[in-house]
C-alpha positions in Angstrom: -8.1 -3.7 -1.3 -6.5 -0.9 0.7 -7.8 2.7 0.6 -4.9 5.2 0.9 -5.7 7.6 3.7 -4.1 10.8 4.6 -2.4 11.1 8.0 -5.4 13.3 9.1 -7.7 10.4 8.4 -5.8 7.9 10.7 -7.4 7.2 14.0 -5.5 6.6 17.2 -3.8 3.2 17.2 -3.6 3.0 13.4 -0.2 4.4 13.0 1.6 1.0 13.1 1.7 0.2 9.3 4.1 -2.6 8.4 7.1 -1.4 6.5 6.4 -3.4 3.4 2.9 -2.2 3.2 4.0 1.4 3.8 6.5 1.1 0.9 3.6 0.0 -1.4 1.4 2.8 -0.1 4.1 5.4 -0.7 4.7 4.1 -4.3 0.9 4.2 -5.0 0.5 7.7 -3.7 3.4 8.9 -6.0 1.5 7.3 -8.9 -1.7 9.2 -8.0 -3.6 6.2 -6.7 -6.3 6.3 -4.1 -6.7 2.5 -3.7 -4.4 -0.5 -3.8 -5.9 -3.8 -5.1 -3.6 -6.8 -4.3 -4.0 -9.5 -7.0 -1.9 -12.7 -6.9 -2.4 -13.1 -10.7 -1.2 -9.5 -11.6 2.2 -8.6 -12.8 4.8 -7.7 -10.2 6.1 -4.1 -9.9 9.9 -3.8 -9.9 11.1 -2.4 -6.6 8.1 -3.4 -4.6 7.9 -6.4 -2.3 6.3 -9.6 -3.7 5.3 -12.8 -1.8 4.1 -16.2 -2.9 0.4 -16.7 -2.2 
């Protein structure tokens, strides 16, 4: 699970978010989400990266 933080909540050294995770976080923020729960059994979302677990 990932809690979506605002830029003000980031601490020094935490600005290096991998691009694929950043894309998911951006999508989630636009949907009004506060958390992301990654689930290998859930449906995939079109336009977001997906990986085999």
